[in-house]
N, C-alpha and C positions, 0 to 999 in steps of 0.2 A: 263795425263790431264783427267779430269773427264766430264762426262755428262756434259749437260746441263740440267734445271730444263723445263719443260713446260714453267712457265713465262719468263725466260732467252732466250729462244729459241723462242719465239713469239714479245720480246721484238727484240730479234735481227734480225729477221725477217722484222722489222720496217723499217728497214733501209738498207735492200735489195729491192729494185724496182722488183718488179715479182717473185721474190723468194716464193714459198710456203714451205707447210712441206707436205711429205708422210712417214708416220710411225715414223721410226728412221733415215730417210734423210733429209735432206732438198735439194729442187728441183728447175729446171727452166726450161723452155721448149724457144729456142732461133729460130726464123724464118729467114729465107737468102730468094733472090731474087730468088739465083739458087743454086744449089747444090754446086759449086765448092766455092761459099762462105760460105755454110755452112762449108764446110772442110777446110779452112785456117783458118775458125773461131777454130775448132776443132786441128789443129797445133798450134795454138796460145795458146790455154788452153793447151796442151800437154807441152808445153816450162815453162810456172808457174806452173804446176803439177810436172813435173821434177826440178825447182827450190825447189821445198818445199816439196819435197819428201812425195808427198798425191795427190792421184791421184782421182780425181772423176769417180763414171760409165759413160759412155758416149753411147746413143744412135742415130744413125742417122737414118732419114728417110726421103729422097729425101732433101727437103730444110728444114727439121727442125731437130734441134739440141736440145737433151734434157740429160740436166747432173741433178745426183744425187750426193748427197757427204755426207758422213757419214764417223767417224774414226772407220773403223771396230776393228781396238783391246779394241776400250772401246765399241764396240757396240751399238754406239750412235751417237748424234749428239755433237760438243763441240767446243770450241771458233776456233781451230783450221779449222773447216767446214766454220763457218763465217768468217775468214780470207780467206781462197781460196774463196771463193764466194765474195767477196770485192775485192781481187785481180783480178779475171776475168772479172767483171763488169769495172775497170780499161781499158779494152781492147779497141781500136777503133774500131774493127770490131762486137762489141757490140751494137745492138741498134734496135729497133723496121724496122724491114723491111719486106716487103709481098712478097710474092711467086708469081713470074712470072706466067704468062699462060704458060701451055707445050705448046713444037711445035709440028706441025702435023708428 
């Protein structure tokens, strides 16, 4: 699968709310009210990734989960990455959330 051009990437990102570009990755930060909500989201993403045999980089910091996607074999962003991001966006656990205040 061929890497997308800069113009193709920009066009694709317009259809992916909240997603951006970080070098040769598309990326999005998701915020949740509680740590376990973020972990359940990661579990949902893992199921999607396994079904597509395409695995994002996942970074978890308390109630924030950051996903970075690229087609490693191509060394950049392809339609496969865009398709994975679109599938992730369909998950019911995706949506704007604000972290709760930490308990003392």
